DSSP file (Angstrom, degrees, kcal/mol; ACC not computed):
  #  RESIDUE AA STRUCTURE BP1 BP2  ACC     N-H-->O    O-->H-N    N-H-->O    O-->H-N    TCO  KAPPA ALPHA  PHI   PSI    X-CA   Y-CA   Z-CA
    1    1 A X              0   0    0      0, 0.0     2,-0.2     0, 0.0     0, 0.0   0.000 360.0 360.0 360.0 132.9   42.5    8.1  -17.6
    2    2 A X        -     0   0    0      1,-0.1     2,-0.1     3,-0.0     3,-0.1  -0.566 360.0-108.0 -85.4 148.9   41.2   10.1  -14.7
    3    3 A X        -     0   0    0     -2,-0.2    -1,-0.1     1,-0.1     3,-0.1  -0.415  43.0 -95.7 -70.5 150.2   38.8    8.6  -12.2
    4    4 A X        -     0   0    0      1,-0.1    33,-0.3    -2,-0.1     2,-0.2  -0.331  44.2-101.6 -63.3 149.3   35.2    9.8  -12.3
    5    5 A X  E     -a   37   0A   0     31,-2.5    33,-3.4    -3,-0.1     2,-0.6  -0.503  29.7-144.8 -68.0 139.0   34.3   12.6   -9.9
    6    6 A X  E     -a   38   0A   0     31,-0.2    58,-3.2    -2,-0.2    59,-1.2  -0.947  25.3-179.5-109.7 118.0   32.5   11.4   -6.8
    7    7 A X  E     -ab  39  65A   0     31,-3.0    33,-2.7    -2,-0.6     2,-0.5  -0.948  22.7-149.5-125.9 134.8   29.9   14.0   -5.8
    8    8 A X  E     -ab  40  66A   0     57,-2.2    59,-2.9    -2,-0.4     2,-0.6  -0.885  13.7-163.4 -97.8 131.9   27.4   14.1   -2.9
    9    9 A X  E     -ab  41  67A   0     31,-3.0    33,-2.9    -2,-0.5     2,-0.4  -0.958   4.5-168.8-120.3 113.1   24.2   16.0   -3.7
   10   10 A X  E     -ab  42  68A   0     57,-3.5    59,-2.6    -2,-0.6     2,-0.4  -0.849   7.1-177.6-101.5 132.9   22.1   16.9   -0.6
   11   11 A X  E     -ab  43  69A   0     31,-2.7    33,-2.1    -2,-0.4     2,-0.2  -0.996  24.3-125.0-136.0 138.6   18.6   18.3   -1.1
   12   12 A X  E     -a   44   0A   0     57,-2.5    33,-0.2    -2,-0.4    34,-0.2  -0.537  12.4-142.4 -77.3 140.7   16.1   19.6    1.3
   13   13 A X  S >  S+     0   0    0     31,-2.4     3,-1.6    -2,-0.2    33,-0.2   0.763  73.8  99.9 -76.1 -26.5   12.7   17.9    1.2
   14   14 A X  T 3  S+     0   0    0     31,-1.2    57,-0.4     1,-0.3     5,-0.2  -0.439 102.9   2.7 -61.3 130.5   10.8   21.1    1.9
   15   15 A X  T >> S+     0   0    0     -2,-0.2     4,-2.7     3,-0.1     3,-1.8   0.878  83.5 165.7  58.9  40.4    9.5   22.3   -1.5
   16   16 A X  H <>  +     0   0    0     -3,-1.6     4,-2.3     1,-0.3     5,-0.2   0.788  66.0  67.3 -60.2 -28.5   10.9   19.2   -3.2
   17   17 A X  H 34 S+     0   0    0     -4,-0.2    -1,-0.3     1,-0.2    -2,-0.1   0.796 115.5  29.3 -62.5 -24.9    8.9   19.9   -6.3
   18   18 A X  H X4 S+     0   0    0     -3,-1.8     3,-1.5     2,-0.1     4,-0.4   0.859 120.5  50.2 -95.3 -51.5   11.1   22.9   -6.8
   19   19 A X  H >X S+     0   0    0     -4,-2.7     3,-2.0     1,-0.3     4,-0.6   0.845  99.7  65.3 -61.0 -37.6   14.4   21.9   -5.1
   20   20 A X  H 3X S+     0   0    0     -4,-2.3     4,-1.6     1,-0.3     3,-0.4   0.736  87.7  71.5 -59.6 -21.5   14.6   18.6   -7.0
   21   21 A X  H <> S+     0   0    0     -3,-1.5     4,-2.7     1,-0.2    -1,-0.3   0.779  87.2  63.6 -66.8 -25.4   15.0   20.6  -10.2
   22   22 A X  H <> S+     0   0    0     -3,-2.0     4,-2.4    -4,-0.4    -1,-0.2   0.908 103.5  47.9 -63.0 -40.4   18.5   21.6   -9.1
   23   23 A X  H  X S+     0   0    0     -4,-0.6     4,-2.8    -3,-0.4     5,-0.2   0.906 110.7  51.2 -65.8 -41.6   19.5   17.9   -9.2
   24   24 A X  H  X S+     0   0    0     -4,-1.6     4,-2.4     1,-0.2    -2,-0.2   0.941 113.1  45.0 -60.1 -48.2   18.0   17.6  -12.7
   25   25 A X  H  X S+     0   0    0     -4,-2.7     4,-2.2     2,-0.2    -2,-0.2   0.887 113.4  51.1 -63.2 -39.7   19.9   20.6  -13.9
   26   26 A X  H  X S+     0   0    0     -4,-2.4     4,-2.4    -5,-0.2    -2,-0.2   0.954 112.2  45.0 -61.8 -52.0   23.1   19.4  -12.3
   27   27 A X  H  X S+     0   0    0     -4,-2.8     4,-2.4     1,-0.2     5,-0.2   0.901 112.8  51.1 -61.9 -42.3   22.9   15.9  -13.8
   28   28 A X  H  X S+     0   0    0     -4,-2.4     4,-3.1    -5,-0.2    -1,-0.2   0.924 111.0  47.7 -62.8 -44.5   22.0   17.2  -17.3
   29   29 A X  H  X S+     0   0    0     -4,-2.2     4,-2.0     2,-0.2     6,-0.2   0.906 111.4  50.5 -65.3 -40.4   24.9   19.6  -17.3
   30   30 A X  H  <>S+     0   0    0     -4,-2.4     5,-2.4     2,-0.2     4,-0.4   0.922 114.6  44.4 -62.1 -43.0   27.4   17.0  -16.1
   31   31 A X  H ><5S+     0   0    0     -4,-2.4     3,-1.4     1,-0.2    -2,-0.2   0.931 111.7  51.9 -66.9 -45.6   26.1   14.6  -18.9
   32   32 A X  H 3<5S+     0   0    0     -4,-3.1    -1,-0.2     1,-0.3    -2,-0.2   0.847 110.9  49.1 -59.6 -33.4   26.2   17.3  -21.5
   33   33 A X  T 3<5S-     0   0    0     -4,-2.0    -1,-0.3    -5,-0.2    -2,-0.2   0.551 110.8-123.8 -82.1  -7.7   29.8   18.1  -20.6
   34   34 A X  T < 5 +     0   0    0     -3,-1.4     2,-0.7    -4,-0.4    -3,-0.2   0.765  51.9 163.8  70.2  24.4   30.7   14.5  -20.7
   35   35 A X      < -     0   0    0     -5,-2.4     2,-0.3    -6,-0.2    -1,-0.2  -0.662  36.1-135.1 -81.1 114.7   32.0   14.6  -17.2
   36   36 A X        +     0   0    0     -2,-0.7   -31,-2.5    -3,-0.1     2,-0.3  -0.526  43.6 153.5 -68.2 129.3   32.4   11.2  -15.8
   37   37 A X  E     -a    5   0A   0     -2,-0.3     2,-0.5   -33,-0.3   -31,-0.2  -0.998  44.7-140.4-157.1 155.7   30.9   11.2  -12.3
   38   38 A X  E     -a    6   0A   0    -33,-3.4   -31,-3.0    -2,-0.3     2,-0.5  -0.991  26.3-160.5-116.5 128.1   29.3    9.1   -9.6
   39   39 A X  E     -a    7   0A   0     -2,-0.5     2,-0.5   -33,-0.2   -31,-0.2  -0.947   9.1-169.2-118.9 119.2   26.5   11.0   -7.8
   40   40 A X  E     -a    8   0A   0    -33,-2.7   -31,-3.0    -2,-0.5     2,-0.4  -0.933  15.3-153.2-104.3 125.6   25.2   10.0   -4.4
   41   41 A X  E     -a    9   0A   0     -2,-0.5     2,-0.4   -33,-0.2   -31,-0.2  -0.839  11.3-172.9-106.9 135.1   21.9   11.8   -3.5
   42   42 A X  E     -a   10   0A   0    -33,-2.9   -31,-2.7    -2,-0.4     2,-0.4  -0.993  10.2-152.4-128.8 128.0   20.9   12.5    0.1
   43   43 A X  E     -a   11   0A   0     -2,-0.4     2,-0.3   -33,-0.2   -31,-0.2  -0.846  14.9-177.9 -98.7 134.8   17.5   13.9    1.2
   44   44 A X  E     -a   12   0A   0    -33,-2.1   -31,-2.4    -2,-0.4   -30,-0.2  -0.882  37.5-110.7-124.3 160.1   17.3   15.9    4.4
   45   45 A X  S    S-     0   0    0     -2,-0.3   -31,-1.2   -33,-0.2     2,-0.3   0.927  87.0 -20.1 -58.6 -47.8   14.2   17.4    6.0
   46   46 A X  S >  S-     0   0    0    -34,-0.2     3,-0.9   -33,-0.2     4,-0.3  -0.850  75.2 -81.4-150.8-177.2   15.1   21.0    5.4
   47   47 A X  G >  S+     0   0    0     -2,-0.3     3,-1.8     1,-0.2     4,-0.5   0.855 116.8  65.5 -62.0 -37.6   17.9   23.5    4.7
   48   48 A X  G 3  S+     0   0    0      1,-0.3     4,-0.4     2,-0.2     3,-0.2   0.764  99.4  53.3 -60.8 -26.2   19.0   23.7    8.3
   49   49 A X  G <> S+     0   0    0     -3,-0.9     4,-1.7     1,-0.2    -1,-0.3   0.572  87.4  84.7 -85.1  -9.6   20.0   20.0    8.3
   50   50 A X  H <> S+     0   0    0     -3,-1.8     4,-2.9    -4,-0.3     5,-0.2   0.904  82.4  54.2 -65.6 -44.6   22.3   20.4    5.2
   51   51 A X  H  > S+     0   0    0     -4,-0.5     4,-2.6    -3,-0.2    -1,-0.2   0.909 109.9  47.4 -59.7 -40.8   25.5   21.6    6.9
   52   52 A X  H  > S+     0   0    0     -4,-0.4     4,-2.5     2,-0.2    -1,-0.2   0.930 113.7  47.5 -65.4 -43.4   25.7   18.7    9.3
   53   53 A X  H  X S+     0   0    0     -4,-1.7     4,-2.4     1,-0.2    -2,-0.2   0.914 112.3  50.5 -62.3 -41.2   25.0   16.2    6.6
   54   54 A X  H  X S+     0   0    0     -4,-2.9     4,-2.8     2,-0.2    -2,-0.2   0.912 110.0  50.0 -62.0 -42.7   27.6   17.8    4.4
   55   55 A X  H  X S+     0   0    0     -4,-2.6     4,-2.1    -5,-0.2    -2,-0.2   0.924 111.4  48.2 -62.2 -44.4   30.1   17.7    7.3
   56   56 A X  H  X S+     0   0    0     -4,-2.5     4,-0.6     1,-0.2    -1,-0.2   0.903 113.8  46.8 -63.9 -40.9   29.5   14.0    7.9
   57   57 A X  H ><>S+     0   0    0     -4,-2.4     3,-1.0     1,-0.2     5,-0.5   0.914 111.3  51.0 -68.0 -42.1   29.8   13.2    4.2
   58   58 A X  H ><5S+     0   0    0     -4,-2.8     3,-1.5     1,-0.2    -1,-0.2   0.878 103.1  60.9 -61.4 -37.4   33.0   15.2    3.8
   59   59 A X  H 3<5S+     0   0    0     -4,-2.1    -1,-0.2     1,-0.3    -2,-0.2   0.712  91.6  67.6 -65.5 -19.8   34.5   13.4    6.8
   60   60 A X  T <<5S-     0   0    0     -3,-1.0    -1,-0.3    -4,-0.6    -2,-0.2   0.755  95.6-139.6 -71.2 -22.2   34.2   10.1    4.9
   61   61 A X  T < 5S+     0   0    0     -3,-1.5    -3,-0.1    -4,-0.4    -2,-0.1   0.557  73.0 110.9  74.9   7.1   36.8   11.2    2.5
   62   62 A X      < +     0   0    0     -5,-0.5     2,-0.4     2,-0.0    -4,-0.1   0.623  58.2  77.6 -87.5 -14.5   34.8    9.6   -0.4
   63   63 A X        -     0   0    0     -6,-0.3   -56,-0.2    -5,-0.2     3,-0.1  -0.803  51.4-165.2-113.3 139.6   33.7   12.8   -2.2
   64   64 A X  S    S-     0   0    0    -58,-3.2    37,-0.6    -2,-0.4     2,-0.3   0.730  86.2  -1.9 -80.5 -26.1   35.5   15.2   -4.5
   65   65 A X  E     -bc   7 101A   0    -59,-1.2   -57,-2.2    35,-0.1     2,-0.4  -0.985  60.6-144.1-160.8 158.3   32.7   17.7   -3.9
   66   66 A X  E     -bc   8 102A   0     35,-2.5    37,-3.1    -2,-0.3     2,-0.4  -0.996  11.4-166.5-130.1 136.0   29.4   18.2   -2.1
   67   67 A X  E     -bc   9 103A   0    -59,-2.9   -57,-3.5    -2,-0.4     2,-0.4  -0.978   4.0-166.9-122.2 135.8   26.4   20.2   -3.5
   68   68 A X  E     -bc  10 104A   0     35,-2.6    37,-3.6    -2,-0.4     2,-0.4  -0.988   4.0-170.6-127.4 131.5   23.5   21.2   -1.2
   69   69 A X  E     +bc  11 105A   0    -59,-2.6   -57,-2.5    -2,-0.4     2,-0.3  -0.968  16.5 143.3-128.1 135.4   20.2   22.6   -2.5
   70   70 A X  E     - c   0 106A   0     35,-1.3    37,-2.3    -2,-0.4     2,-0.5  -0.986  38.8-134.4-160.4 158.7   17.2   24.1   -0.7
   71   71 A X  E     - c   0 107A   0    -57,-0.4     2,-0.7    -2,-0.3    37,-0.2  -0.978  20.2-167.1-118.9 114.9   14.5   26.8   -0.9
   72   72 A X        -     0   0    0     35,-2.9     2,-0.3    -2,-0.5    37,-0.2  -0.904  15.2-167.2-104.9 112.4   14.2   28.8    2.2
   73   73 A X        -     0   0    0     -2,-0.7     2,-0.9    35,-0.1    37,-0.1  -0.668  29.3-106.4-106.1 156.4   11.0   30.9    2.1
   74   74 A X        -     0   0    0     35,-0.5    -1,-0.0    -2,-0.3    38,-0.0  -0.685  31.8-175.2 -76.8 106.5    9.6   33.7    4.1
   75   75 A X        -     0   0    0     -2,-0.9    -1,-0.2    36,-0.0    -2,-0.0   0.300  52.9 -99.3 -89.7  10.2    6.9   32.1    6.2
   76   76 A X  S    S+     0   0    0      1,-0.0    -2,-0.1     0, 0.0    -1,-0.0   0.490 107.2  88.3  90.0   3.0    5.9   35.4    7.7
   77   77 A X  S    S-     0   0    0      0, 0.0    -3,-0.0     0, 0.0    -1,-0.0   0.182  94.1-117.4-120.4  18.1    7.7   35.2   11.0
   78   78 A X  S    S+     0   0    0      1,-0.1     4,-0.1     3,-0.0    -4,-0.1   0.881  83.8 109.3  50.4  50.7   11.1   36.7   10.0
   79   79 A X     >  +     0   0    0      2,-0.1     4,-2.3     3,-0.1     3,-0.2   0.479  51.4  84.6-120.9 -12.3   13.2   33.6   10.6
   80   80 A X  H  > S+     0   0    0      1,-0.2     4,-2.9     2,-0.2     5,-0.2   0.857  88.6  53.1 -61.0 -36.9   14.0   32.7    7.0
   81   81 A X  H  > S+     0   0    0      2,-0.2     4,-2.2     1,-0.2    -1,-0.2   0.886 109.9  48.1 -67.4 -36.7   17.0   35.1    6.8
   82   82 A X  H  > S+     0   0    0     -3,-0.2     4,-2.4     2,-0.2    -2,-0.2   0.913 113.7  47.3 -67.9 -42.0   18.5   33.6    9.9
   83   83 A X  H  X S+     0   0    0     -4,-2.3     4,-2.5     2,-0.2    -2,-0.2   0.952 112.4  49.1 -63.0 -49.2   18.1   30.1    8.6
   84   84 A X  H  X S+     0   0    0     -4,-2.9     4,-2.4     1,-0.2     5,-0.2   0.913 113.0  47.1 -58.3 -44.4   19.5   31.0    5.2
   85   85 A X  H  X S+     0   0    0     -4,-2.2     4,-2.6     1,-0.2     5,-0.2   0.905 111.6  50.7 -65.0 -41.5   22.5   32.7    6.8
   86   86 A X  H  X S+     0   0    0     -4,-2.4     4,-2.5     2,-0.2    -1,-0.2   0.893 111.2  49.4 -63.2 -39.4   23.1   29.8    9.1
   87   87 A X  H  X S+     0   0    0     -4,-2.5     4,-2.6     2,-0.2     5,-0.2   0.948 113.3  44.1 -65.8 -49.5   23.0   27.3    6.2
   88   88 A X  H  X S+     0   0    0     -4,-2.4     4,-2.3     1,-0.2    -2,-0.2   0.918 115.7  48.3 -63.8 -43.3   25.4   29.3    4.0
   89   89 A X  H  X S+     0   0    0     -4,-2.6     4,-2.4    -5,-0.2    -1,-0.2   0.917 112.5  49.7 -61.9 -42.2   27.8   29.9    6.9
   90   90 A X  H  X S+     0   0    0     -4,-2.5     4,-2.0    -5,-0.2    -2,-0.2   0.907 111.1  47.7 -64.1 -42.8   27.6   26.2    7.8
   91   91 A X  H  X S+     0   0    0     -4,-2.6     4,-1.9     2,-0.2    -1,-0.2   0.889 111.6  50.9 -66.8 -38.2   28.3   25.0    4.3
   92   92 A X  H  X S+     0   0    0     -4,-2.3     4,-2.3    -5,-0.2    -2,-0.2   0.923 109.3  51.3 -62.8 -42.8   31.3   27.4    4.0
   93   93 A X  H  X S+     0   0    0     -4,-2.4     4,-2.8     1,-0.2     5,-0.3   0.886 105.2  57.0 -62.5 -38.3   32.6   26.1    7.3
   94   94 A X  H  X S+     0   0    0     -4,-2.0     4,-2.2     1,-0.2     6,-0.4   0.950 110.1  43.0 -57.5 -49.4   32.4   22.5    6.1
   95   95 A X  H  X S+     0   0    0     -4,-1.9     4,-1.8     1,-0.2    -1,-0.2   0.881 116.1  47.4 -69.7 -34.9   34.5   23.2    3.1
   96   96 A X  H  < S+     0   0    0     -4,-2.3    -1,-0.2     1,-0.2    -2,-0.2   0.875 117.3  42.7 -71.3 -35.7   37.1   25.3    5.0
   97   97 A X  H  < S+     0   0    0     -4,-2.8    -2,-0.2    -5,-0.2    -1,-0.2   0.794 127.5  28.5 -79.1 -28.9   37.3   22.7    7.8
   98   98 A X  H  < S-     0   0    0     -4,-2.2    -3,-0.2    -5,-0.3    -2,-0.2   0.585  93.0-129.1-111.1 -12.9   37.4   19.6    5.6
   99   99 A X     <  +     0   0    0     -4,-1.8     2,-0.6    -5,-0.3    -4,-0.1   0.717  67.5 128.5  65.3  22.6   39.0   20.8    2.3
  100  100 A X        -     0   0    0     -6,-0.4    -1,-0.2    -5,-0.2    -2,-0.2  -0.948  68.4-115.7-105.4 117.7   36.1   19.3    0.4
  101  101 A X  E     -c   65   0A   0    -37,-0.6   -35,-2.5    -2,-0.6     2,-0.4  -0.291  36.0-167.8 -54.8 129.2   34.6   21.8   -2.0
  102  102 A X  E     -c   66   0A   0    -37,-0.2     2,-0.3   -11,-0.1   -35,-0.2  -0.985   1.5-162.1-129.6 123.8   31.0   22.4   -0.9
  103  103 A X  E     -c   67   0A   0    -37,-3.1   -35,-2.6    -2,-0.4     2,-0.5  -0.821   7.4-144.8-113.8 143.5   28.5   24.3   -3.0
  104  104 A X  E     +c   68   0A   0     -2,-0.3   -35,-0.2   -37,-0.2   -37,-0.0  -0.923  22.4 171.3-110.9 125.7   25.2   25.9   -2.1
  105  105 A X  E     +c   69   0A   0    -37,-3.6   -35,-1.3    -2,-0.5     2,-0.6  -0.445  41.4 136.4-116.7  51.4   22.2   26.0   -4.4
  106  106 A X  E     -c   70   0A   0    -37,-0.3     2,-0.3   -35,-0.1   -35,-0.2  -0.902  33.8-170.2-107.4 117.4   20.2   27.4   -1.5
  107  107 A X  E     -c   71   0A   0    -37,-2.3   -35,-2.9    -2,-0.6     2,-0.4  -0.838  17.5-165.3-114.2 146.2   17.9   30.3   -2.5
  108  108 A X        -     0   0    0     -2,-0.3   -35,-0.1   -37,-0.2     2,-0.1  -0.784  18.4-166.0-128.2  85.3   15.9   32.6   -0.3
  109  109 A X    >   -     0   0    0     -2,-0.4     3,-0.6   -37,-0.2   -35,-0.5  -0.403  20.2-120.9 -74.3 149.4   13.3   34.4   -2.4
  110  110 A X  T 3  S+     0   0    0      1,-0.2    -1,-0.1   -37,-0.1   -37,-0.0  -0.739  90.5   0.4 -83.7 135.5   11.5   37.5   -1.2
  111  111 A X  T 3  S-     0   0    0     -2,-0.4     2,-0.2     1,-0.2    -1,-0.2   0.843  81.3-178.7  59.5  41.4    7.7   37.1   -1.1
  112  112 A X    <   -     0   0    0     -3,-0.6     2,-0.4     2,-0.0    -1,-0.2  -0.532   3.1-173.9 -70.0 135.3    7.5   33.6   -2.4
  113  113 A X        -     0   0    0     -2,-0.2     2,-2.6     2,-0.1     6,-0.2  -0.992  33.7-119.3-128.7 139.7    3.9   32.3   -2.8
  114  114 A X        +     0   0    0     -2,-0.4     2,-0.2     4,-0.1    -2,-0.0  -0.221  68.1 133.1 -76.8  54.5    3.0   28.7   -3.7
  115  115 A X  S  > S-     0   0    0     -2,-2.6     4,-3.0     1,-0.1     5,-0.3  -0.593  72.9-108.1 -96.7 164.2    1.2   29.8   -6.8
  116  116 A X  H  > S+     0   0    0     -2,-0.2     4,-2.5     1,-0.2     5,-0.2   0.890 119.7  51.9 -58.2 -39.8    1.6   28.3  -10.3
  117  117 A X  H  > S+     0   0    0      2,-0.2     4,-2.2     1,-0.2    -1,-0.2   0.946 114.6  39.8 -64.4 -49.6    3.5   31.3  -11.4
  118  118 A X  H  > S+     0   0    0      2,-0.2     4,-2.6     1,-0.2     5,-0.2   0.925 116.7  50.1 -66.6 -44.4    6.0   31.4   -8.5
  119  119 A X  H  X S+     0   0    0     -4,-3.0     4,-2.3     1,-0.2    -2,-0.2   0.928 112.5  47.3 -61.1 -45.2    6.4   27.6   -8.5
  120  120 A X  H  X S+     0   0    0     -4,-2.5     4,-2.0    -5,-0.3    -1,-0.2   0.916 111.9  50.4 -61.4 -44.2    7.1   27.5  -12.3
  121  121 A X  H  X S+     0   0    0     -4,-2.2     4,-2.3    -5,-0.2    -2,-0.2   0.938 114.2  43.3 -59.8 -48.1    9.6   30.4  -12.1
  122  122 A X  H  X S+     0   0    0     -4,-2.6     4,-2.5     2,-0.2    -1,-0.2   0.802 108.3  58.1 -74.8 -27.6   11.6   28.8   -9.3
  123  123 A X  H  X S+     0   0    0     -4,-2.3     4,-1.6    -5,-0.2    -1,-0.2   0.948 112.1  42.2 -60.8 -47.3   11.5   25.3  -10.8
  124  124 A X  H  X S+     0   0    0     -4,-2.0     4,-2.0     1,-0.2    -2,-0.2   0.897 113.0  53.6 -64.2 -40.9   13.2   26.8  -13.9
  125  125 A X  H  X S+     0   0    0     -4,-2.3     4,-2.7     1,-0.2    -1,-0.2   0.897 107.4  50.5 -62.8 -40.6   15.5   28.8  -11.7
  126  126 A X  H  X S+     0   0    0     -4,-2.5     4,-2.4     2,-0.2    -1,-0.2   0.844 105.9  56.3 -68.8 -32.8   16.6   25.7   -9.8
  127  127 A X  H  X S+     0   0    0     -4,-1.6     4,-1.9     2,-0.2    -1,-0.2   0.948 111.5  44.0 -58.1 -47.8   17.3   23.9  -13.1
  128  128 A X  H  X S+     0   0    0     -4,-2.0     4,-2.4     1,-0.2    -2,-0.2   0.921 113.4  49.7 -63.3 -45.5   19.6   26.8  -14.1
  129  129 A X  H  X S+     0   0    0     -4,-2.7     4,-2.1     1,-0.2    -1,-0.2   0.857 108.2  53.9 -65.7 -34.2   21.3   26.9  -10.6
  130  130 A X  H  X S+     0   0    0     -4,-2.4     4,-1.9     2,-0.2    -1,-0.2   0.918 109.6  47.7 -63.7 -42.8   21.8   23.1  -10.7
  131  131 A X  H  X S+     0   0    0     -4,-1.9     4,-2.1     1,-0.2    -2,-0.2   0.901 110.5  51.9 -64.3 -40.9   23.6   23.5  -14.0
  132  132 A X  H  X S+     0   0    0     -4,-2.4     4,-2.3     1,-0.2    -1,-0.2   0.887 107.8  52.4 -62.4 -38.1   25.7   26.3  -12.7
  133  133 A X  H  X S+     0   0    0     -4,-2.1     4,-2.7     2,-0.2    -1,-0.2   0.895 106.5  53.5 -65.0 -39.4   26.7   24.2   -9.7
  134  134 A X  H  X S+     0   0    0     -4,-1.9     4,-2.2     1,-0.2    -2,-0.2   0.924 110.2  46.8 -61.1 -44.1   27.8   21.4  -12.0
  135  135 A X  H  X S+     0   0    0     -4,-2.1     4,-2.3     1,-0.2    -1,-0.2   0.907 112.0  50.9 -63.9 -40.9   30.1   23.8  -13.9
  136  136 A X  H  X S+     0   0    0     -4,-2.3     4,-2.8     2,-0.2     5,-0.3   0.904 108.2  52.3 -64.0 -41.5   31.4   25.2  -10.6
  137  137 A X  H  X S+     0   0    0     -4,-2.7     4,-2.6     1,-0.2     5,-0.3   0.949 111.1  46.9 -58.7 -49.3   32.2   21.7   -9.4
  138  138 A X  H  X S+     0   0    0     -4,-2.2     4,-1.8     1,-0.2    -2,-0.2   0.900 114.0  48.1 -61.7 -40.5   34.2   20.9  -12.5
  139  139 A X  H  X S+     0   0    0     -4,-2.3     4,-1.1     2,-0.2    -2,-0.2   0.937 114.3  44.0 -66.8 -46.5   36.1   24.2  -12.4
  140  140 A X  H  < S+     0   0    0     -4,-2.8     3,-0.4     1,-0.2     4,-0.3   0.910 113.2  50.2 -68.4 -41.7   37.0   23.9   -8.7
  141  141 A X  H >< S+     0   0    0     -4,-2.6     3,-1.3    -5,-0.3    -1,-0.2   0.894 108.7  53.7 -63.9 -37.1   38.0   20.3   -8.9
  142  142 A X  H 3< S+     0   0    0     -4,-1.8    -1,-0.2    -5,-0.3    -2,-0.2   0.786 107.3  52.3 -65.8 -26.6   40.2   21.0  -11.9
  143  143 A X  T 3< S+     0   0    0     -4,-1.1     2,-0.3    -3,-0.4    -1,-0.3   0.425  75.0 137.7 -87.5   0.9   41.9   23.8   -9.9
  144  144 A X    X   -     0   0    0     -3,-1.3     3,-0.6    -4,-0.3    -3,-0.1  -0.285  30.6-175.3 -57.0 109.3   42.8   21.4   -7.0
  145  145 A X  T 3  S+     0   0    0     -2,-0.3    -1,-0.2     1,-0.2    -3,-0.0   0.509  77.3  64.9 -84.8  -5.2   46.3   22.4   -6.1
  146  146 A X  T 3  S+     0   0    0      2,-0.0    -1,-0.2     0, 0.0    -2,-0.1   0.556  76.9 111.4 -92.1  -8.1   46.6   19.6   -3.5
  147  147 A X    <         0   0    0     -3,-0.6     0, 0.0     1,-0.1     0, 0.0  -0.299 360.0 360.0 -67.5 149.0   46.2   16.8   -6.1
  148  148 A X              0   0    0     -2,-0.0    -1,-0.1     0, 0.0    -3,-0.0   0.460 360.0 360.0 -77.6 360.0   49.2   14.6   -6.7
């Protein structure tokens, strides 16, 4: 019998009504697949804080994978693209430096507005992206060539 996967799920608090749906989609897909897992959830203020939290969690050696979710929106001052790029680069660096698979469910929509239509669309989109992250976690962990 294999041990359950131990996964850290980091989510940004900004736009939590949308971002939290990634966790819902992730958990549902893991359960639907019958994947035994332990999920530790960590909330951080925003997307920019996710890479450091991921690095700290990876350094513990407790996790088979880390998933990070955030919604980075265009606030009208042209900094969202820099933030989004820094987050993705930081998460990539975490997995390359620590050898712990690290997944991004961080989205940067163009022209997001906090209307019912946009919020509803992105809530559904994050459900889907969370499920996709769950499948990716299972696939990458299964491919682990460093396992004994």
